[in-house]
N, C-alpha and C positions, 0 to 999 in steps of 0.2 A: 725785247722781252727783259722785264725787270727782276725776274726770279729765275733761279735754276729750276730745272723740271727733273723728277725721277717718275718714269713711267712703268707701269707694271700690267699685268694680266688681271682685269676686273672679273673675267669669267671663273677664274681659278680661286677656290676657297682658301687654298694653301697661301697663294700669292697675296690674297686680300688680308689673311691672318698677319702675314709678314708686314704688309703696309700698315695694318693697325698697330702693330709693335713698333714700327717706325713712328707713328704719330703720337704714341703714349710715352716712349722711352728715348727716342733720339731727337735732341734739340736742333732743328735745322730750318733755315729760311726757304728751303726748296719746297716747291709744290710737289706733292706726292699724289699721282693721279692715274686711274687705270687708263689704259691706251683707248679703251672703247669711248671714253669722254674727253680725250684730249684732242686739240686741234693738231693732228698729225702734220698736216702741211706745213702750218707755221712753225712746228718744231723741226721740220725736215726729216721726219721719220716715215717709214712705211708700216703697214699693218704686218707684213712679213717680217720685218725686223723686231717688232714689237711682240709678235707670237713667238719668236725664237729666244728673246731674252729681254730682261729687264733693261732699260735705257735711261741714260743721263744726257740731258742737254743743258749745257752751262749757259750763264748770262752772256758770256762772249761767244756762244755759238759752238762751243767745243762739245764733242759728243763721246759716249762710252757706252758699252754693252756689258751684260752680264756681271761678273765680279769686278770688272774695271768700273762698271757703272755704280755698284755698291761702294767700291773705295772711293769714288768721287763724292758720294752722298754722305760717307762717313768723314771724309776730308773736309766737308761744308758744316760739319755738326760741331757739338761741344768738345772740349779739350780731350777727355778720356777716347770719345769716338774718334776724334782726328788721329790719335795714335793707332788706333785699330785700323783706320783708312791707310795710314802711311805703311803699317805692317802688310796689309794685303796688296800694297804697290811694289813690295820688295820682290826681285826676280824670282828666287826660288818658291816663294810662297804664290805669286802670280801664276807661275808654271804649275803648281798643283792645283790652284783655285778654278782654272778652267776645267779640267776634267771633273772636278768634284761639282762644279756649277752644272755641268751637262747631265750628270747622273742625277741630280736632283731635279733638273728640268723634266727629265725623261721619266722620273718616278714621282712627280709631285701629286699625282692622283693617289698614291699609296701612303702619303706622309700624312701625320696628324693634321686634321682639318681639311685634308684633300677628299675629292670625289671624282667619279668617273669624268665629270665635265673639265676637271683640271688636266686631264691628259693633253699632252701637246699632240698636234696633228699626226705626226709620224707614230706616236705611241698609240693612238687610236686605231690605226690601221692594222697593228699587230695583234 
């Protein structure tokens, strides 16, 4: 693999809007791709992992999910974004980031740009 890869849910309008923001505003060499169009086997990912959270696969094969994946993406970006990524990796911030990420994931269908199709599988059953 020649480039790191950031994988998101392409069926979610909110996630797609976030990926479009990354493409417009965050200078990164990483591929930003919906999991539905990614070669998950080559990346070592499963659909279940990708449905649960955004994923990062580094050129070295390292992996991260959720806010840790976001921190890795930011760390692979321009100078100001690298600072934000480093901040997201700080223990107290990281501790708060996971519950915040899970809340966003559960409620992404209610967020700006979200639709009913954005609901994660467990939220669709409720």
